[in-house]
N, CA, C and O atoms as a Tinker XYZ file with bonds, in Angstrom:
   324  protein
     1  N    122.758000  114.775000  101.730000    73     2
     2  CA   122.998000  113.724000  100.781000    64     1     3
     3  C    121.987000  112.606000  101.031000    63     2     4     5
     4  O    121.812000  112.168000  102.168000    81     3
     5  N    121.324000  112.147000   99.976000    73     3     6
     6  CA   120.311000  111.099000  100.090000    64     5     7
     7  C    120.970000  109.762000  100.411000    63     6     8     9
     8  O    122.039000  109.441000   99.892000    81     7
     9  N    120.332000  109.007000  101.253000    73     7    10
    10  CA   120.829000  107.678000  101.610000    64     9    11
    11  C    120.469000  106.705000  100.492000    63    10    12    13
    12  O    119.338000  106.703000  100.006000    81    11
    13  N    121.412000  105.893000  100.092000    73    11    14
    14  CA   121.209000  104.964000   98.990000    64    13    15
    15  C    120.603000  103.659000   99.493000    63    14    16    17
    16  O    121.023000  103.128000  100.521000    81    15
    17  N    119.622000  103.148000   98.767000    73    15    18
    18  CA   118.947000  101.906000   99.112000    64    17    19
    19  C    119.850000  100.741000   98.712000    63    18    20    21
    20  O    119.996000  100.449000   97.525000    81    19
    21  N    120.463000  100.067000   99.705000    73    19    22
    22  CA   121.455000   99.039000   99.408000    64    21    23
    23  C    120.936000   97.612000   99.541000    63    22    24    25
    24  O    121.636000   96.675000   99.156000    81    23
    25  N    119.741000   97.418000  100.069000    73    23    26
    26  CA   119.250000   96.052000  100.209000    64    25    27
    27  C    118.648000   95.570000   98.885000    63    26    28    29
    28  O    118.339000   96.388000   98.019000    81    27
    29  N    118.477000   94.253000   98.719000    73    27    30
    30  CA   117.955000   93.726000   97.453000    64    29    31
    31  C    116.615000   94.346000   97.093000    63    30    32    33
    32  O    115.764000   94.565000   97.956000    81    31
    33  N    116.442000   94.621000   95.831000    73    31    34
    34  CA   115.196000   95.207000   95.352000    64    33    35
    35  C    114.062000   94.210000   95.477000    63    34    36    37
    36  O    114.245000   93.015000   95.242000    81    35
    37  N    112.906000   94.697000   95.844000    73    35    38
    38  CA   111.698000   93.890000   95.893000    64    37    39
    39  C    110.641000   94.585000   95.059000    63    38    40    41
    40  O    110.697000   95.800000   94.869000    81    39
    41  N    109.692000   93.836000   94.567000    73    39    42
    42  CA   108.639000   94.389000   93.721000    64    41    43
    43  C    107.384000   94.641000   94.557000    63    42    44    45
    44  O    106.935000   93.742000   95.270000    81    43
    45  N    106.805000   95.854000   94.484000    73    43    46
    46  CA   105.551000   96.101000   95.196000    64    45    47
    47  C    104.398000   95.379000   94.490000    63    46    48    49
    48  O    104.308000   95.388000   93.263000    81    47
    49  N    103.518000   94.755000   95.283000    73    47    50
    50  CA   102.401000   93.991000   94.750000    64    49    51
    51  C    101.129000   94.243000   95.555000    63    50    52    53
    52  O    101.175000   94.695000   96.699000    81    51
    53  N     99.998000   93.941000   94.930000    73    51    54
    54  CA    98.699000   93.893000   95.597000    64    53    55
    55  C     98.270000   92.433000   95.574000    63    54    56    57
    56  O     98.196000   91.817000   94.511000    81    55
    57  N     97.989000   91.885000   96.751000    73    55    58
    58  CA    97.545000   90.491000   96.853000    64    57    59
    59  C     96.094000   90.484000   97.318000    63    58    60    61
    60  O     95.768000   91.030000   98.372000    81    59
    61  N     95.221000   89.859000   96.520000    73    59    62
    62  CA    93.826000   89.658000   96.923000    64    61    63
    63  C     93.701000   88.212000   97.389000    63    62    64    65
    64  O     94.123000   87.288000   96.693000    81    63
    65  N     93.115000   88.020000   98.581000    73    63    66
    66  CA    93.047000   86.684000   99.161000    64    65    67
    67  C     91.818000   86.533000  100.045000    63    66    68    69
    68  O     91.221000   87.518000  100.480000    81    67
    69  N     91.451000   85.273000  100.305000    73    67    70
    70  CA    90.292000   84.960000  101.126000    64    69    71
    71  C     90.769000   84.510000  102.501000    63    70    72    73
    72  O     91.586000   83.596000  102.615000    81    71
    73  N     90.258000   85.154000  103.534000    73    71    74
    74  CA    90.631000   84.831000  104.909000    64    73    75
    75  C     89.597000   83.885000  105.516000    63    74    76    77
    76  O     88.476000   83.776000  105.019000    81    75
    77  N     89.978000   83.216000  106.573000    73    75    78
    78  CA    89.049000   82.384000  107.339000    64    77    79
    79  C     88.155000   83.290000  108.159000    63    78    80    81
    80  O     88.513000   84.429000  108.461000    81    79
    81  N     86.989000   82.776000  108.519000    73    79    82
    82  CA    86.116000   83.542000  109.402000    64    81    83
    83  C     85.230000   82.593000  110.170000    63    82    84    85
    84  O     84.995000   81.459000  109.753000    81    83
    85  N     84.752000   83.059000  111.268000    73    83    86
    86  CA    83.826000   82.283000  112.076000    64    85    87
    87  C     82.676000   83.159000  112.515000    63    86    88    89
    88  O     82.799000   84.383000  112.560000    81    87
    89  N     81.573000   82.544000  112.836000    73    87    90
    90  CA    80.417000   83.296000  113.331000    64    89    91
    91  C     79.891000   82.595000  114.574000    63    90    92    93
    92  O     80.194000   81.429000  114.824000    81    91
    93  N     79.113000   83.313000  115.334000    73    91    94
    94  CA    78.455000   82.706000  116.491000    64    93    95
    95  C     76.994000   83.134000  116.467000    63    94    96    97
    96  O     76.635000   84.111000  115.810000    81    95
    97  N     76.182000   82.420000  117.164000    73    95    98
    98  CA    74.762000   82.749000  117.195000    64    97    99
    99  C     74.046000   82.192000  115.982000    63    98   100   101
   100  O     74.577000   81.339000  115.271000    81    99
   101  N     72.848000   82.674000  115.753000    73    99   102
   102  CA    72.016000   82.213000  114.639000    64   101   103
   103  C     72.457000   82.907000  113.368000    63   102   104   105
   104  O     72.636000   84.125000  113.341000    81   103
   105  N     72.633000   82.112000  112.294000    73   103   106
   106  CA    73.074000   82.668000  111.020000    64   105   107
   107  C     72.317000   82.027000  109.874000    63   106   108   109
   108  O     71.844000   80.896000  109.978000    81   107
   109  N     72.211000   82.761000  108.786000    73   107   110
   110  CA    71.597000   82.254000  107.569000    64   109   111
   111  C     72.726000   81.818000  106.641000    63   110   112   113
   112  O     73.408000   82.666000  106.066000    81   111
   113  N     72.931000   80.533000  106.487000    73   111   114
   114  CA    74.031000   80.038000  105.667000    64   113   115
   115  C     73.749000   80.134000  104.169000    63   114   116   117
   116  O     74.619000   79.811000  103.359000    81   115
   117  N     72.541000   80.574000  103.786000    73   115   118
   118  CA    72.229000   80.766000  102.364000    64   117   119
   119  C     72.933000   82.001000  101.808000    63   118   120   121
   120  O     73.147000   82.102000  100.600000    81   119
   121  N     73.292000   82.935000  102.679000    73   119   122
   122  CA    73.992000   84.144000  102.250000    64   121   123
   123  C     75.491000   83.913000  102.353000    63   122   124   125
   124  O     76.002000   83.712000  103.455000    81   123
   125  N     76.221000   83.936000  101.219000    73   123   126
   126  CA    77.681000   83.740000  101.297000    64   125   127
   127  C     78.349000   84.879000  102.066000    63   126   128   129
   128  O     77.951000   86.040000  101.967000    81   127
   129  N     79.351000   84.520000  102.818000    73   127   130
   130  CA    80.059000   85.515000  103.624000    64   129   131
   131  C     81.554000   85.354000  103.432000    63   130   132   133
   132  O     82.272000   84.990000  104.362000    81   131
   133  N     82.022000   85.626000  102.215000    73   131   134
   134  CA    83.467000   85.496000  102.013000    64   133   135
   135  C     84.186000   86.680000  102.639000    63   134   136   137
   136  O     83.643000   87.780000  102.739000    81   135
   137  N     85.382000   86.437000  103.046000    73   135   138
   138  CA    86.208000   87.448000  103.696000    64   137   139
   139  C     87.349000   87.816000  102.762000    63   138   140   141
   140  O     88.508000   87.499000  103.030000    81   139
   141  N     87.015000   88.490000  101.658000    73   139   142
   142  CA    88.067000   88.875000  100.727000    64   141   143
   143  C     88.884000   90.015000  101.316000    63   142   144   145
   144  O     88.338000   91.019000  101.774000    81   143
   145  N     90.196000   89.840000  101.296000    73   143   146
   146  CA    91.129000   90.823000  101.838000    64   145   147
   147  C     92.048000   91.318000  100.725000    63   146   148   149
   148  O     92.252000   90.633000   99.723000    81   147
   149  N     92.588000   92.494000  100.909000    73   147   150
   150  CA    93.577000   93.054000  100.005000    64   149   151
   151  C     94.762000   93.504000  100.830000    63   150   152   153
   152  O     94.614000   94.274000  101.779000    81   151
   153  N     95.950000   93.018000  100.465000    73   151   154
   154  CA    97.181000   93.413000  101.148000    64   153   155
   155  C     98.154000   93.975000  100.123000    63   154   156   157
   156  O     98.274000   93.453000   99.014000    81   155
   157  N     98.842000   95.035000  100.499000    73   155   158
   158  CA    99.834000   95.668000   99.637000    64   157   159
   159  C    101.184000   95.566000  100.333000    63   158   160   161
   160  O    101.305000   95.885000  101.515000    81   159
   161  N    102.192000   95.121000   99.599000    73   159   162
   162  CA   103.517000   95.004000  100.188000    64   161   163
   163  C    104.561000   94.712000   99.126000    63   162   164   165
   164  O    104.276000   94.742000   97.929000    81   163
   165  N    105.757000   94.432000   99.572000    73   163   166
   166  CA   106.871000   94.114000   98.671000    64   165   167
   167  C    107.023000   92.606000   98.614000    63   166   168   169
   168  O    107.160000   91.949000   99.647000    81   167
   169  N    106.999000   92.054000   97.402000    73   167   170
   170  CA   107.092000   90.612000   97.220000    64   169   171
   171  C    108.475000   90.123000   97.637000    63   170   172   173
   172  O    109.485000   90.515000   97.052000    81   171
   173  N    108.510000   89.267000   98.647000    73   171   174
   174  CA   109.756000   88.711000   99.147000    64   173   175
   175  C    109.996000   87.330000   98.555000    63   174   176   177
   176  O    111.097000   87.018000   98.103000    81   175
   177  N    108.941000   86.501000   98.563000    73   175   178
   178  CA   109.090000   85.129000   98.081000    64   177   179
   179  C    107.725000   84.589000   97.665000    63   178   180   181
   180  O    106.712000   84.861000   98.308000    81   179
   181  N    107.718000   83.823000   96.583000    73   179   182
   182  CA   106.502000   83.153000   96.135000    64   181   183
   183  C    106.862000   81.713000   95.813000    63   182   184   185
   184  O    107.729000   81.454000   94.978000    81   183
   185  N    106.190000   80.771000   96.483000    73   183   186
   186  CA   106.394000   79.352000   96.225000    64   185   187
   187  C    105.047000   78.746000   95.851000    63   186   188   189
   188  O    104.041000   79.455000   95.803000    81   187
   189  N    105.018000   77.456000   95.588000    73   187   190
   190  CA   103.744000   76.812000   95.258000    64   189   191
   191  C    102.807000   76.791000   96.463000    63   190   192   193
   192  O    101.595000   76.648000   96.302000    81   191
   193  N    103.364000   76.933000   97.680000    73   191   194
   194  CA   102.566000   76.865000   98.906000    64   193   195
   195  C    102.144000   78.205000   99.483000    63   194   196   197
   196  O    101.075000   78.313000  100.084000    81   195
   197  N    102.985000   79.240000   99.305000    73   195   198
   198  CA   102.680000   80.518000   99.964000    64   197   199
   199  C    103.366000   81.693000   99.276000    63   198   200   201
   200  O    104.342000   81.536000   98.543000    81   199
   201  N    102.818000   82.870000   99.543000    73   199   202
   202  CA   103.441000   84.113000   99.094000    64   201   203
   203  C    103.808000   84.903000  100.344000    63   202   204   205
   204  O    103.021000   84.988000  101.287000    81   203
   205  N    105.002000   85.478000  100.345000    73   203   206
   206  CA   105.473000   86.273000  101.479000    64   205   207
   207  C    105.684000   87.695000  101.006000    63   206   208   209
   208  O    106.392000   87.942000  100.030000    81   207
   209  N    105.056000   88.635000  101.716000    73   207   210
   210  CA   105.242000   90.055000  101.407000    64   209   211
   211  C    105.728000   90.773000  102.657000    63   210   212   213
   212  O    105.445000   90.361000  103.782000    81   211
   213  N    106.464000   91.857000  102.434000    73   211   214
   214  CA   106.907000   92.726000  103.526000    64   213   215
   215  C    106.112000   94.019000  103.430000    63   214   216   217
   216  O    105.991000   94.605000  102.355000    81   215
   217  N    105.582000   94.452000  104.536000    73   215   218
   218  CA   104.771000   95.672000  104.549000    64   217   219
   219  C    105.617000   96.935000  104.507000    63   218   220   221
   220  O    105.141000   97.998000  104.108000    81   219
   221  N    106.884000   96.814000  104.923000    73   219   222
   222  CA   107.765000   97.983000  105.000000    64   221   223
   223  C    109.122000   97.669000  104.393000    63   222   224   225
   224  O    109.568000   96.521000  104.390000    81   223
   225  N    109.773000   98.712000  103.876000    73   223   226
   226  CA   111.113000   98.558000  103.323000    64   225   227
   227  C    111.893000   99.841000  103.587000    63   226   228   229
   228  O    111.372000  100.943000  103.415000    81   227
   229  N    113.149000   99.685000  104.008000    73   227   230
   230  CA   114.020000  100.839000  104.210000    64   229   231
   231  C    115.442000  100.431000  103.870000    63   230   232   233
   232  O    115.682000   99.305000  103.436000    81   231
   233  N    116.385000  101.345000  104.065000    73   231   234
   234  CA   117.785000  101.009000  103.804000    64   233   235
   235  C    118.302000   99.972000  104.808000    63   234   236   237
   236  O    119.355000   99.372000  104.589000    81   235
   237  N    117.560000   99.756000  105.915000    73   235   238
   238  CA   117.939000   98.723000  106.883000    64   237   239
   239  C    117.476000   97.331000  106.455000    63   238   240   241
   240  O    117.994000   96.329000  106.946000    81   239
   241  N    116.512000   97.264000  105.552000    73   239   242
   242  CA   115.979000   95.980000  105.089000    64   241   243
   243  C    114.462000   95.999000  105.058000    63   242   244   245
   244  O    113.841000   97.061000  105.031000    81   243
   245  N    113.878000   94.818000  105.063000    73   243   246
   246  CA   112.423000   94.663000  105.021000    64   245   247
   247  C    111.893000   94.369000  106.409000    63   246   248   249
   248  O    112.610000   93.840000  107.259000    81   247
   249  N    110.621000   94.716000  106.639000    73   247   250
   250  CA   110.026000   94.462000  107.944000    64   249   251
   251  C    108.548000   94.175000  107.854000    63   250   252   253
   252  O    107.911000   94.421000  106.830000    81   251
   253  N    108.008000   93.649000  108.943000    73   251   254
   254  CA   106.583000   93.323000  109.067000    64   253   255
   255  C    106.139000   92.390000  107.943000    63   254   256   257
   256  O    105.384000   92.783000  107.053000    81   255
   257  N    106.620000   91.147000  108.001000    73   255   258
   258  CA   106.309000   90.148000  106.983000    64   257   259
   259  C    104.909000   89.570000  107.166000    63   258   260   261
   260  O    104.386000   89.496000  108.278000    81   259
   261  N    104.319000   89.165000  106.047000    73   259   262
   262  CA   103.041000   88.470000  106.059000    64   261   263
   263  C    103.137000   87.311000  105.079000    63   262   264   265
   264  O    103.551000   87.492000  103.934000    81   263
   265  N    102.753000   86.124000  105.529000    73   263   266
   266  CA   102.721000   84.956000  104.656000    64   265   267
   267  C    101.263000   84.564000  104.431000    63   266   268   269
   268  O    100.482000   84.448000  105.376000    81   267
   269  N    100.913000   84.362000  103.165000    73   267   270
   270  CA    99.543000   84.003000  102.805000    64   269   271
   271  C     99.599000   82.669000  102.067000    63   270   272   273
   272  O    100.340000   82.541000  101.092000    81   271
   273  N     98.828000   81.667000  102.512000    73   271   274
   274  CA    98.810000   80.394000  101.793000    64   273   275
   275  C     98.281000   80.596000  100.366000    63   274   276   277
   276  O     97.294000   81.303000  100.164000    81   275
   277  N     98.933000   79.981000   99.389000    73   275   278
   278  CA    98.532000   80.147000   97.986000    64   277   279
   279  C     97.115000   79.655000   97.734000    63   278   280   281
   280  O     96.450000   80.150000   96.824000    81   279
   281  N     96.639000   78.698000   98.513000    73   279   282
   282  CA    95.285000   78.198000   98.328000    64   281   283
   283  C     94.248000   79.301000   98.580000    63   282   284   285
   284  O     93.126000   79.227000   98.079000    81   283
   285  N     94.628000   80.322000   99.359000    73   283   286
   286  CA    93.723000   81.427000   99.667000    64   285   287
   287  C     93.875000   82.606000   98.702000    63   286   288   289
   288  O     93.033000   83.504000   98.702000    81   287
   289  N     94.934000   82.623000   97.877000    73   287   290
   290  CA    95.231000   83.765000   97.008000    64   289   291
   291  C     94.341000   83.746000   95.768000    63   290   292   293
   292  O     94.276000   82.750000   95.047000    81   291
   293  N     93.656000   84.872000   95.533000    73   291   294
   294  CA    92.849000   85.035000   94.317000    64   293   295
   295  C     93.667000   85.667000   93.198000    63   294   296   297
   296  O     93.524000   85.294000   92.034000    81   295
   297  N     94.532000   86.630000   93.551000    73   295   298
   298  CA    95.353000   87.284000   92.529000    64   297   299
   299  C     96.535000   87.994000   93.168000    63   298   300   301
   300  O     96.506000   88.373000   94.338000    81   299
   301  N     97.586000   88.163000   92.353000    73   299   302
   302  CA    98.758000   88.951000   92.724000    64   301   303
   303  C     99.026000   89.880000   91.546000    63   302   304   305
   304  O     99.237000   89.431000   90.420000    81   303
   305  N     99.014000   91.172000   91.822000    73   303   306
   306  CA    99.229000   92.155000   90.755000    64   305   307
   307  C    100.432000   93.028000   91.097000    63   306   308   309
   308  O    100.522000   93.585000   92.191000    81   307
   309  N    101.353000   93.138000   90.142000    73   307   310
   310  CA   102.530000   93.991000   90.345000    64   309   311
   311  C    102.143000   95.453000   90.240000    63   310   312   313
   312  O    101.277000   95.819000   89.445000    81   311
   313  N    102.790000   96.293000   91.049000    73   311   314
   314  CA   102.604000   97.738000   91.013000    64   313   315
   315  C    103.876000   98.391000   90.507000    63   314   316   317
   316  O    104.961000   97.818000   90.610000    81   315
   317  N    103.744000   99.578000   89.966000    73   315   318
   318  CA   104.918000  100.359000   89.606000    64   317   319
   319  C    105.463000  101.002000   90.857000    63   318   320   321
   320  O    104.701000  101.485000   91.695000    81   319
   321  N    106.774000  101.013000   90.991000    73   319   322
   322  CA   107.396000  101.594000   92.176000    64   321   323
   323  C    107.669000  103.062000   91.966000    63   322   324
   324  O    108.194000  103.727000   92.859000    81   323
C-alpha cells in the first residue's frame, strides 16, 4: 500500500540568483564575473526580503532548507509536479 503524502503541499520551483564571490591575486576587473546560480526546490515561503526553498520533501516533511535574499534573485519559475 502506497504511503500517503500528508504534509502541506509545496510547489516545485527553479530559482535563478546571483551569489557573492571573491578573488585573490591579480585580476582583470574589466571582465564581469557574475556568479549566477540555479537552485531547484519546493517553495516554502516568499517574502519581500527572501525566498525559502526546501531541497527535499517526504511524508515526514520538508528538509534541507535554503534561504536566498530577494535582492539576489533574478527569477523564480514554477515547475509541474
